[in-house]
SEVO-284044 format. One record per residue (C-alpha): x, y, z. Coordinates in steps of 0.05 Angstrom, whole numbers, padded with zeros to 5 digits, always signed. Layout:
<votis>
XYZ...
</votis>
This chain:
<votis>
+00652-00546-01588+00621-00493-01546+00689-00503-01496+00733-00501-01556+00707-00431-01589+00728-00390-01529+00801-00421-01535+00802-00411-01607+00785-00336-01610+00837-00322-01553+00885-00359-01591+00873-00315-01652+00866-00257-01619+00935-00272-01588+00965-00283-01659+00935-00221-01683+00961-00186-01623+01032-00212-01640+01022-00205-01714+01002-00126-01695+01066-00121-01649+01108-00147-01703+01084-00094-01751+01097-00043-01705+01169-00060-01694+01184-00064-01765+01158+00002-01778+01198+00029-01720+01263-00013-01752+01246+00021-01812+01247+00090-01788+01309+00081-01751+01347+00060-01816+01317+00117-01851+01344+00168-01793+01408+00139-01787+01420+00138-01860+01394+00213-01865+01439+00232-01810+01501+00199-01836+01494+00241-01907+01491+00300-01867+01542+00282-01822+01584+00277-01890+01555+00342-01924+01579+00384-01855+01648+00345-01847+01661+00370-01927+01639+00440-01911+01681+00441-01852+01737+00416-01889+01727+00469-01948+01722+00532-01909+01798+00548-01895+01813+00528-01972+01744+00575-01989+01783+00630-01945+01851+00623-01982+01822+00620-02046+01795+00688-02033+01864+00723-02032+01897+00691-02088+01972+00692-02100+02015+00715-02157+02038+00654-02207+02108+00665-02175+02081+00657-02103+02047+00595-02131+02101+00565-02164+02149+00568-02105+02095+00547-02058+02077+00487-02108+02159+00472-02109+02167+00474-02034+02106+00429-02029+02127+00376-02073+02196+00372-02044+02167+00370-01969+02117+00313-02005+02172+00272-02032+02214+00272-01971+02150+00256-01922+02133+00197-01969+02206+00169-01967+02210+00181-01884+02133+00146-01890+02153+00084-01923+02216+00077-01883+02186+00077-01826+02133+00022-01849+02199-00018-01864+02215-00008-01797+02149-00035-01762+02157-00095-01816+02224-00109-01779+02208-00096-01722+02145-00154-01726+02199-00201-01755+02239-00188-01694+02189-00202-01647+02163-00253-01683+02234-00292-01682+02246-00274-01605+02186-00315-01590+02136-00261-01582+02153-00235-01510+02112-00188-01468+02114-00117-01488+02119-00093-01417+02161-00019-01414+02183-00055-01343+02243-00112-01330+02210-00174-01302+02228-00238-01276+02184-00305-01279+02162-00332-01219+02110-00388-01249+02094-00417-01315+02026-00454-01319+02053-00492-01374+02090-00540-01318+02022-00547-01281+01985-00615-01275+01935-00585-01323+01981-00541-01366+01959-00474-01396+02002-00428-01437+02001-00376-01385+02056-00345-01335+02064-00309-01276+02112-00255-01275+02131-00199-01225+02151-00135-01246+02220-00096-01225+02212-00029-01202+02253+00023-01246+02309+00064-01216+02281+00111-01170+02224+00075-01150+02217+00026-01086+02163-00013-01071+02143-00044-00998+02127-00123-00995+02092-00106-00941+02047-00071-00989+01981-00101-01019+02004-00129-01085+01969-00118-01145+01959-00167-01210+01950-00142-01271+01909-00189-01329+01911-00171-01396+01866-00188-01458+01881-00247-01496+01840-00224-01549+01880-00234-01610+01944-00188-01582+02003-00201-01543+02000-00189-01463+02029-00125-01437+01981-00063-01453+01975-00059-01377+02051-00038-01377+02059-00011-01443+02084+00054-01421+02117+00085-01349+02050+00121-01336+02006+00064-01341+01970+00014-01295+02030-00017-01272+02067+00050-01263+02012+00079-01220+02020+00027-01176+02088+00016-01169+02095+00091-01161+02048+00076-01102+02090+00030-01072+02059-00038-01086+02093-00098-01107+02060-00114-01181+02051-00182-01217+02030-00196-01288+01997-00252-01315+02023-00264-01380+02010-00313-01442+02048-00349-01488+02035-00346-01570+02001-00422-01573+01958-00452-01531+01978-00523-01499+01941-00586-01523+01871-00595-01502+01874-00531-01461+01810-00500-01434+01780-00440-01406+01771-00479-01347+01850-00496-01347+01859-00418-01352+01820-00402-01292+01856-00457-01250+01926-00429-01271+01901-00363-01252+01872-00388-01182+01946-00415-01173+01979-00351-01185+01941-00311-01136+01955-00370-01088+02031-00364-01103+02031-00284-01092+01990-00291-01032+02046-00335-01002+02095-00284-01020+02064-00238-00984+02035-00269-00925+02023-00209-00883+01982-00164-00933+01914-00166-00958+01893-00205-01007+01918-00182-01084+01883-00124-01120+01861-00162-01185+01869-00112-01249+01833-00141-01314+01837-00103-01378+01777-00116-01435+01772-00196-01432+01818-00196-01380+01765-00166-01340+01716-00219-01354+01764-00270-01332+01786-00233-01267+01708-00237-01250+01706-00311-01271+01769-00318-01222+01737-00282-01165+01672-00328-01175+01719-00389-01177+01757-00376-01113+01730-00318-01079+01778-00331-01021+01842-00310-01061+01818-00249-01095+01822-00177-01064+01783-00120-01097+01780-00130-01163+01779-00070-01224+01753-00084-01290+01772-00029-01344+01738-00035-01410+01711-00108-01393+01648-00129-01437+01608-00171-01389+01536-00164-01417+01550-00173-01491+01475-00159-01517+01472-00094-01488+01478-00031-01530+01447+00017-01568+01424+00028-01644+01470+00067-01678+01521+00063-01630+01549-00006-01615+01547-00042-01682+01598-00102-01661+01535-00131-01621+01499-00155-01685+01563-00198-01711+01541-00259-01682+01475-00256-01717+01498-00240-01779+01555-00292-01783+01503-00347-01758+01534-00352-01686+01586-00400-01665+01601-00443-01728+01648-00389-01766+01691-00389-01705+01696-00469-01709+01708-00470-01784+01763-00420-01778+01794-00465-01720+01785-00524-01761+01818-00486-01820+01880-00471-01764+01888-00540-01744+01857-00540-01679+01874-00470-01666+01843-00402-01681+01882-00346-01704+01879-00279-01661+01892-00241-01726+01814-00255-01742+01796-00221-01673+01840-00160-01688+01802-00153-01764+01736-00146-01729+01761-00088-01689+01795-00055-01740+01728-00061-01785+01688-00018-01732+01727+00044-01748+01751+00037-01827+01773+00108-01831+01819+00100-01782+01840+00028-01802+01860+00048-01871+01869+00119-01873+01878+00161-01811+01927+00130-01776+01966+00129-01837+01955+00204-01852+01971+00216-01786+02036+00187-01787+02055+00221-01859+02031+00286-01840+02072+00286-01774+02133+00243-01805+02179+00289-01765+02160+00270-01697+02106+00207-01700+02141+00150-01720+02172+00134-01655+02102+00130-01627+02074+00097-01685+02123+00042-01688+02115+00034-01606+02041+00014-01610+02044-00025-01674+02093-00075-01639+02035-00087-01591+01983-00082-01643+02016-00134-01688+02024-00183-01641+01977-00236-01659+01964-00297-01610+01930-00356-01617+01874-00398-01581+01851-00464-01581+01786-00495-01609+01755-00510-01541+01773-00438-01515+01745-00393-01575+01683-00443-01573+01665-00433-01505+01680-00356-01509+01632-00349-01569+01583-00400-01541+01576-00367-01469+01601-00299-01482+01592-00268-01546+01528-00305-01571+01502-00345-01511+01515-00280-01463+01516-00335-01405+01557-00310-01358+01512-00260-01327+01452-00303-01326+01493-00353-01288+01496-00406-01347+01572-00402-01365+01592-00468-01339+01665-00477-01325+01661-00558-01320+01602-00607-01331+01549-00584-01288+01583-00526-01252+01573-00459-01268+01609-00390-01255+01564-00353-01207+01582-00275-01201+01542-00277-01135+01598-00314-01106+01647-00259-01112+01656-00221-01044+01709-00172-01061+01687-00102-01078+01683-00085-01154+01701-00022-01189+01677-00016-01266+01714+00026-01310+01673+00041-01377+01675+00101-01425+01622+00136-01471+01677+00137-01529+01683+00065-01530+01656+00026-01584+01679-00039-01568+01660-00045-01497+01602-00001-01493+01583+00023-01421+01514-00025-01421+01560-00086-01436+01606-00059-01377+01551-00050-01333+01487-00081-01348+01501-00147-01310+01498-00115-01247+01424-00107-01263+01418-00180-01289+01449-00203-01227+01412-00156-01176+01347-00137-01205+01332-00083-01142+01385-00048-01101+01361-00083-01043+01382-00148-01076+01454-00127-01090+01465-00099-01017+01433-00165-00994+01490-00207-01027+01533-00154-00984+01567-00131-01055+01605-00068-01062+01608-00047-01138+01636+00025-01157+01621+00049-01227+01671+00103-01261+01647+00133-01329+01697+00171-01374+01667+00210-01420+01702+00203-01484+01765+00161-01486+01768+00105-01532+01769+00031-01520+01849+00028-01524+01854+00094-01483+01830+00060-01424+01893+00018-01423+01945+00052-01455+01928+00137-01449+01976+00168-01408+01929+00223-01382+01881+00171-01357+01931+00132-01323+01950+00197-01289+01885+00209-01273+01834+00156-01267+01885+00098-01245+01925+00133-01195+01856+00152-01160+01828+00082-01162+01896+00050-01136+01881+00113-01078+01815+00086-01072+01830+00012-01061+01848+00018-00996+01792+00049-00974+01732+00011-01014+01730-00054-00971+01709-00004-00918+01650+00015-00952+01572-00009-00936+01545-00059-00986+01512-00017-01048+01526+00012-01118+01569+00084-01120+01579+00121-01175+01657+00152-01176+01671+00227-01206+01734+00274-01196+01733+00342-01173+01793+00379-01200+01829+00435-01161+01890+00478-01183+01940+00504-01137+01999+00537-01151+02002+00513-01222+01990+00441-01203+01935+00402-01214+01903+00353-01153+01839+00305-01152+01794+00284-01103+01755+00228-01108+01675+00240-01095+01634+00171-01080+01556+00177-01095+01512+00120-01073+01465+00103-01136+01408+00056-01148+01421-00005-01189+01348+00016-01221+01390+00081-01245+01428+00036-01297+01366+00038-01341+01392+00112-01362+01441+00076-01404+01384+00039-01447+01340+00073-01500+01290+00018-01506+01288-00012-01433+01331-00063-01463+01270-00087-01505+01321-00091-01568+01358-00149-01535+01308-00201-01547+01324-00213-01624+01391-00236-01589+01357-00303-01560+01335-00320-01624+01410-00318-01648+01430-00359-01587+01378-00415-01614+01399-00406-01689+01472-00407-01664+01465-00473-01624+01425-00508-01685+01472-00482-01738+01537-00507-01701+01508-00575-01683+01496-00582-01752+01571-00560-01771+01599-00603-01716+01559-00670-01746+01561-00651-01825+01621-00608-01834+01680-00615-01777+01689-00688-01790+01714-00679-01866+01747-00611-01854+01783-00624-01796+01831-00684-01817+01842-00645-01884+01882-00588-01855+01952-00604-01833+01997-00557-01781+02037-00538-01839+01986-00520-01878+01954-00479-01822+02015-00447-01809+02020-00425-01879+01954-00395-01886+01971-00352-01823+02027-00325-01851+01984-00306-01918+01932-00267-01869+01930-00195-01885+01944-00173-01823+02012-00206-01824+02023-00203-01895+02022-00123-01893+02080-00125-01842+02127-00182-01875+02116-00147-01945+02141-00079-01921+02202-00104-01884+02270-00119-01908+02245-00184-01931+02225-00152-01991+02286-00136-02038+02250-00082-02068+02252-00040-02006+02329-00046-01997+02351+00018-02021+02302+00046-01979+02338+00055-01915+02400+00096-01949+02341+00142-01986+02314+00156-01915+02378+00169-01884+02399+00218-01941+02326+00251-01934+02336+00258-01859+02404+00287-01870+02379+00339-01922+02304+00354-01888+02270+00412-01920+02237+00462-01877+02164+00454-01884+02108+00498-01901+02040+00482-01869+02005+00541-01889+02014+00550-01963+01955+00528-02014+01984+00465-02032+01983+00444-01959+01912+00469-01946+01890+00425-02011+01925+00360-01978+01886+00375-01913+01818+00388-01954+01831+00318-01986+01858+00282-01927+01785+00316-01885+01744+00291-01945+01778+00218-01951+01769+00208-01876+01693+00229-01882+01680+00183-01938+01700+00126-01900+01663+00151-01841+01600+00155-01889+01620+00086-01915+01616+00062-01844+01554+00088-01817+01516+00066-01878+01538-00009-01875+01526-00001-01800+01458+00019-01809+01447-00036-01864+01468-00090-01821+01429-00064-01764+01360-00057-01804+01384-00133-01833+01393-00163-01765+01328-00130-01733+01290-00151-01798+01311-00224-01789+01319-00240-01721+01261-00183-01693+01196-00222-01718+01219-00285-01685+01241-00249-01617+01169-00224-01611+01140-00283-01619+01184-00314-01567+01169-00251-01521+01093-00270-01525+01106-00337-01499+01148-00321-01442+01095-00272-01422+01055-00337-01404+01096-00364-01358+01093-00336-01277+01146-00296-01263+01178-00312-01194+01170-00256-01139+01230-00229-01120+01242-00239-01047+01251-00179-01000+01316-00159-00969+01295-00180-00901+01290-00253-00926+01364-00253-00953+01402-00299-00898+01454-00245-00888+01407-00199-00868+01363-00246-00828+01424-00260-00786+01441-00188-00777+01374-00169-00759+01374-00210-00701+01431-00186-00672+01410-00113-00663+01421-00109-00589+01484-00152-00590+01552-00126-00603+01611-00098-00570+01656-00027-00573+01669-00036-00653+01602-00053-00672+01577+00009-00631+01626+00048-00662+01617+00026-00732+01537+00030-00726+01545+00105-00699+01585+00127-00761+01531+00089-00812+01481+00126-00780+01517+00193-00784+01528+00168-00862+01458+00157-00864+01438+00226-00844+01486+00257-00898+01479+00275-00971+01500+00201-00994+01570+00226-01015+01637+00213-00987+01700+00240-01015+01760+00201-01011+01799+00256-00978+01750+00259-00921+01753+00182-00914+01836+00192-00910+01826+00240-00852+01773+00203-00814+01818+00140-00812+01879+00180-00795+01835+00205-00739+01795+00150-00707+01815+00089-00750+01854+00058-00697+01796+00082-00641+01748+00037-00677+01790-00025-00688+01775-00046-00752+01846-00036-00776+01871-00087-00726+01829-00140-00752+01832-00181-00817+01792-00151-00878+01745-00208-00876+01719-00191-00804+01725-00114-00816+01677-00124-00877+01635-00175-00842+01623-00116-00774+01607-00069-00839+01559-00107-00873+01521-00134-00817+01511-00062-00786+01495-00034-00852+01435-00080-00855+01413-00065-00789+01413+00015-00796+01387+00008-00865+01322-00033-00846+01321-00018-00770+01346+00048-00756+01305+00070-00699+01317+00002-00668+01395+00014-00687+01396+00083-00655+01356+00064-00593+01404-00001-00577+01470+00034-00581+01479+00038-00504+01475-00037-00505+01532-00038-00544+01574+00004-00511+01569-00022-00439+01623+00011-00398+01629+00079-00386+01693+00078-00418+01664+00049-00484+01611+00106-00482+01674+00167-00470+01714+00132-00519+01652+00141-00575+01631+00212-00553+01709+00235-00547+01716+00204-00626+01644+00246-00640+01675+00306-00615+01739+00296-00657+01708+00279-00721+01656+00341-00715+01713+00391-00703+01737+00363-00771+01679+00350-00819+01625+00395-00842+01561+00372-00813+01494+00383-00841+01437+00399-00798+01405+00326-00795+01474+00302-00780+01485+00354-00720+01412+00337-00695+01429+00263-00696+01499+00276-00653+01458+00305-00606+01411+00250-00595+01469+00203-00589+01503+00245-00536+01444+00252-00501+01420+00174-00504+01489+00152-00482+01489+00204-00430+01424+00191-00397+01437+00110-00400+01470+00113-00341+01488+00035-00323+01495+00017-00397+01437-00032-00415+01382+00016-00419+01345-00019-00361+01347+00035-00308+01331+00106-00308+01288+00154-00341+01255+00128-00405+01288+00147-00461+01251+00193-00514+01296+00212-00573+01275+00265-00619+01275+00228-00680+01242+00160-00648+01195+00185-00598+01145+00130-00627+01184+00069-00667+01116+00036-00687+01093+00101-00729+01164+00121-00759+01178+00097-00816+01257+00073-00831+01276+00121-00885+01248+00181-00841+01300+00167-00785+01346+00225-00777+01308+00269-00823+01269+00308-00770+01285+00369-00721+01329+00400-00763+01324+00462-00723+01368+00438-00667+01433+00433-00655+01487+00391-00616+01473+00377-00539+01408+00398-00539+01353+00368-00498+01293+00391-00530+01243+00339-00545+01182+00335-00593+01149+00286-00627+01176+00259-00692+01131+00265-00757+01128+00201-00806
</votis>
């Protein structure tokens, strides 16, 4: 008994500690909820005050009765005409929807295209196809240029968002002379289709593209939203087929986000996990209706869904209909998924968050491992995106690679680009984003593969000359640890989602055992089709179309109104009243949204929070695996055994990396272009395959990062002949004349010149012992201090001083 009592006391202490932690967490949740509600009300009050200010200014200068009558008469005539034109625009939207449905919902690309491969004919069929974009008049593409393959999201809508406009991802790549392919999909899945079948089909598409362009580098894969994680799955499944991967607004780490900013991440927990998607699939006779996903997106911003977008059309009825109808053609195209597809997506991504953990299986016992991706990755996210917040776009990097050293040890290059304000759809459809961000991404692609492994931040420098705007890309090396800046609570708030996952598994298992066998046989395909037609997303379109006989006179009324359109006064008191009412209505919807989201978030953490604290306590009892050092990684260990081995190309690459290490950690695209034009052919990387070139850069970057002193000292062994040395010295002279080197780089240039000049026979075995300024005593010098000493020296100097660690 004496031995048991201490254990009992420790157990009681542990329980007490957990209860205390639960109490603190609940208090914090209550405080956050109160702050959010108070903030929501204050924002509403401020919005109403801002909307009332112009009205109050106008009432301060009263008008006479006759002027008021004239203003009211003109306003109501304009209001009536706008109302007729507004409803006629909605009628046109309905007709466009019906025509698109009858046509089989073809992709809404703003470019002509031709079919290349149809995956419905593959051994494992999938409702996907590969098409090649036909360049419009005035634009020529070169088959010898690297092709681009755009994968659009299958998240309720149809394909085409990547080429929705001329100023788009497709348009930008075409203007740069690249052949462009798009991966499209059809409205209904093939029987028994799975996500593995889709990935295999997309891999076959890339194989076909590679065969059509055998003399170019691997195709660039551009993935939008859920097409982004599809691109990453493809890169993990077939890394030898994929070139650089660009993922735009792509959710990869689904539990991530911040309170008060990302309400969509709570949906899985509030709905109970996977089982609602399974029920919806059973009610659809084995297919999941994409309209449900669209409803989820629209619920995020009810002000826009139910008022703002329609009032914007109403208030700008003379100019807005064309843009409104163009977008609604895509937004209203609802596509279906198979039951197994949506189950995999919800289980592994939305609820399970298994992709970054390496637990997302594409077949039994075989999981997607994102660390298998060999290609550089560009991540594009936005702070204004409430569907895929930056945390969901970037956190998977920290999940896979806890440290910067782990990222580099795997040889991975990741470039992150963050927009300050554009919304989720703006990432894909905004013409301004296409002209700046996507244009610069396409420009960077040809240079990104020559970057050393690491994480880089991408920024733009804007200059104006003669009225035209020019952009330059600035790459700054970052650390994986810096991603923590995106989090409020160091990701501790992700704990409850683990409880959601367990709860979802239990409820889904119960549903499959006790409900599915009874519901599924009761729903026929015909009944499911009728239910889909009555879905509010579809009903609001066909009900306001020429199918409705009550609207038949509307077209004639609209034509008459356009022919007799009265001039509009947008400054009168009645117009001011309209603007005030619109602003207050929109603010009221925002108040509802903020209070709703705060309540959902509060409920979520109160339900799942206490259990997650207990789970965290259990996890703390385990022994965490010690992270292995970068030097122990196979690629790094192999590279460090070849410090003194190499040829002219490796020597020149090593010298370039040493100079970069001595720099600011920033690389400008314009400077990279100049350097390639100046010395690219001399180094030799451009004449070899991209795999071989990246292998050399990766190997030499490991050597320079971990053994910079030895790397510098061994340069003469890599440049054995006088011609090789003269070639490097000549190259350095040319580069120095064209770039602005800092003091450390100037000093290092002098060290390299003297080192190569003194080692007369090229093997370092004869002549006076070499005493290089920054490596005087290698055992005493830490690698990170290399090229930080002697900043007062200049190129070509022979002064030698002892380095200070």
